[in-house]
C-alpha positions in Angstrom: 21.1 -14.6 -6.2 17.9 -16.3 -5.0 15.0 -13.8 -4.6 13.5 -13.5 -1.1 9.7 -13.9 -0.9 8.1 -11.0 1.0 4.4 -11.8 0.4 3.0 -15.3 -0.1 -0.6 -16.3 -0.6 -1.2 -20.0 -0.3 -4.6 -21.0 -1.9 -6.2 -18.0 -0.4 -9.9 -17.3 -1.0 -12.4 -14.8 0.3 -16.2 -15.1 0.4 -18.8 -13.0 2.1 -22.2 -14.3 3.3 -25.1 -12.5 1.7 -28.1 -14.0 3.5 -28.7 -17.4 1.9 -26.2 -16.7 -0.9 -22.4 -16.2 -0.9 -20.4 -13.6 -2.7 -17.0 -14.9 -3.7 -14.6 -11.9 -3.9 -11.5 -13.9 -4.5 -11.3 -17.5 -5.7 -8.5 -19.8 -4.4 -5.2 -17.9 -5.3 -1.6 -18.7 -4.8 0.8 -15.8 -5.3 4.3 -14.7 -4.4 5.8 -11.2 -4.3 9.5 -11.0 -3.8 11.3 -8.3 -1.8 12.3 -5.4 -4.1 9.5 -5.9 -6.6 7.2 -3.2 -8.0 3.9 -4.9 -8.6 0.8 -3.4 -10.1 -2.6 -5.1 -9.5 -5.0 -4.1 -12.2 -8.6 -4.9 -13.2 -12.0 -3.4 -13.4 -14.2 -2.4 -10.4 -15.3 -5.5 -8.5 -12.5 -7.7 -9.8 -11.0 -8.4 -6.4 -8.1 -5.9 -6.3 -9.0 -4.3 -3.0 -9.9 -7.6 -1.5 -6.4 -8.9 -2.4 -4.8 -5.9 -0.9 -6.9 -6.1 2.3 -5.8 -9.8 2.7 -2.1 -8.8 2.4 -2.6 -6.1 5.1 -4.7 -8.3 7.4 -7.7 -5.9 7.1 -9.6 -9.0 5.8 -9.2 -12.6 7.0 -9.2 -15.2 4.3 -12.0 -17.7 4.1 -9.5 -20.4 3.2 -5.7 -20.5 2.9 -2.8 -18.7 4.5 -1.2 -15.2 4.0 2.4 -14.8 4.9 4.3 -11.5 4.9 8.0 -11.8 5.8 8.1 -14.3 8.6 4.6 -13.6 9.9 1.6 -15.7 9.1 -0.7 -12.7 9.3 -3.9 -14.6 8.6 -3.4 -16.3 12.0 -2.8 -13.0 14.0 -5.5 -11.5 16.3 -6.4 -7.8 15.9 -3.9 -6.5 18.5 -1.1 -8.5 16.9 -2.1 -7.3 13.5 -2.0 -3.6 14.6 1.5 -4.1 16.0 2.6 -5.9 12.9 1.2 -3.2 10.5 2.9 -0.5 12.5 6.3 -1.8 11.7 5.9 -3.8 8.5 3.5 -2.0 6.1 3.1 1.5 4.8 -0.4 2.2 3.5 -1.4 4.9 0.9 -5.1 5.4 0.2 -7.2 7.1 -2.5 -8.6 9.7 -0.2 -5.3 10.5 1.7 -6.8 10.1 5.2 -4.7 12.8 6.8 -5.9 14.1 10.1 -7.4 17.5 9.3 -6.3 19.2 12.6 -2.7 18.2 12.2 -0.1 19.9 10.0 1.8 17.9 7.4 4.8 17.3 9.6 2.5 16.3 12.5 0.7 13.8 10.3 4.0 12.2 9.3 5.1 12.0 12.9 1.9 10.3 14.0 2.9 6.7 13.1 6.2 7.2 15.1 4.2 8.2 18.1 2.0 5.2 17.9 4.9 2.8 17.5 7.2 4.5 19.9 9.9 4.8 17.3 12.6 7.4 16.6 12.2 9.0 20.0 13.9 12.4 20.0 14.3 12.3 16.3 10.7 12.5 15.1 10.6 16.1 13.9 13.9 15.7 12.0 12.9 12.4 10.5 9.5 13.8 9.4 11.1 16.8 7.8 13.5 14.5 5.9 10.6 12.4 4.6 8.7 15.5 3.6 11.9 16.7 1.8 12.1 13.3 0.1 8.5 13.7 -1.4 9.0 17.4 -2.2 6.9 18.8 0.6 9.4 20.3 3.0 8.2 23.8 2.3 4.6 22.9 3.2 5.5 21.1 6.5 3.5 23.4 8.7 0.4 23.6 6.6 -2.9 21.8 7.4 -4.4 19.4 4.9 -7.1 21.9 4.0 -4.3 24.3 2.8 -2.8 21.6 0.5 -3.8 20.5 -3.0 -4.9 16.9 -3.6 -1.5 16.0 -5.0 0.3 17.6 -2.1 -1.9 15.7 0.4 -1.0 12.5 -1.3 2.7 13.3 -1.1 2.3 13.9 2.6 0.4 10.6 2.9 3.3 8.8 1.2 5.7 10.4 3.6 3.5 9.2 6.5 3.5 5.7 5.1 7.3 5.7 5.2 7.5 7.0 8.8 8.6 3.7 10.4 10.6 2.5 7.4 8.4 -0.4 6.5 9.7 -3.0 4.0 6.4 -3.0 2.1 4.5 0.0 0.6 0.9 -0.7 -0.4 -1.0 1.9 -2.5 -4.7 1.4 -3.1 -5.9 3.6 -6.0 -3.5 6.4 -5.0 -4.3 8.4 -8.1 -8.0 7.8 -8.1 -8.8 11.2 -6.7 -6.2 13.2 -8.7 -6.0 14.8 -12.2 -3.8 13.2 -14.9 -0.7 15.4 -14.4 -0.7 15.0 -10.7 -1.3 11.2 -11.0 1.8 10.9 -13.1 3.8 12.7 -10.5 2.6 10.4 -7.8 3.3 7.3 -9.9 6.8 8.7 -10.6 7.3 9.2 -6.8 6.3 5.6 -6.1 8.7 4.4 -8.9 11.5 6.4 -7.3 10.8 4.9 -3.9 11.0 1.5 -5.5 14.3 2.5 -7.0 15.6 3.2 -3.5 14.8 -0.3 -2.4 11.1 -0.4 -1.3 8.8 -3.2 -2.3 5.8 -1.5 -3.8 2.4 -3.0 -4.5 0.1 -0.6 -6.4 -3.7 -1.3 -7.0 -5.2 0.6 -9.9 -8.1 0.2 -12.4 -6.1 2.2 -14.9 -3.7 -0.1 -16.8 -1.6 2.8 -18.2 -0.6 3.8 -14.7 0.7 0.3 -14.1 3.2 0.7 -16.9 6.0 1.8 -14.5 5.8 -1.5 -12.6 8.0 -4.4 -13.3 5.2 -6.9 -12.9 1.4 -6.6 -13.6 -1.2 -8.9 -12.1 -4.5 -8.7 -13.8 -7.6 -9.7 -11.9 -11.0 -10.5 -13.3 -14.0 -11.7 -11.4 -11.9 -12.7 -8.4 -9.3 -14.6 -10.4 -5.8 -13.9 -11.6 -6.1 -14.0 -15.4 -2.7 -12.7 -16.2 0.6 -12.3 -14.3 3.3 -10.9 -16.5 6.7 -9.2 -16.2 7.1 -5.9 -18.0 10.1 -4.0 -19.3 9.9 -1.4 -16.5 
């Protein structure tokens, strides 16, 4: 069976004007990620990992080239179109969780459904099912301040899954966690991949990328290695 491309970068580059100079964050790069892959993007700080992720999500616009996700040329969308596209197509997980502090865990998970107008009448039951999936059902009515870092990240992953996006992107999701909790979060992402999600994980810790089926190594804004693993 022929693999279906989900993410395609066509000679994409990103540079920032710094007065009279220019900082090249990503040199011209062509890349394809197929539906159903688990990809880890690794490299040291400043290598271009977050820039690459921001281009895939449309947070950044490329200086040159095109970015396609599914059937959308996202590099050509305006901000309103990008917001609608993200709401249905991408689940984002961040290093610092970014849960709303005044909302409980279940309310945080329901929030993307409210924004997109999805699952009307089913939002509480769907949010509880997602919290169950990440092992947080018993903490559904707790505020983020009452949760540990690992628990907050689990809620953030449930929130990222709220609208059942085909693509799950995690930017340094273990960067604010201890080693044991980090391993739990990576195992959770691996389990979600096993259930059919396409997962792209950004990390500066190569050992955390060992669960991925493919590792893309960036250095100074260039892909220096793109290899399949035994995962």
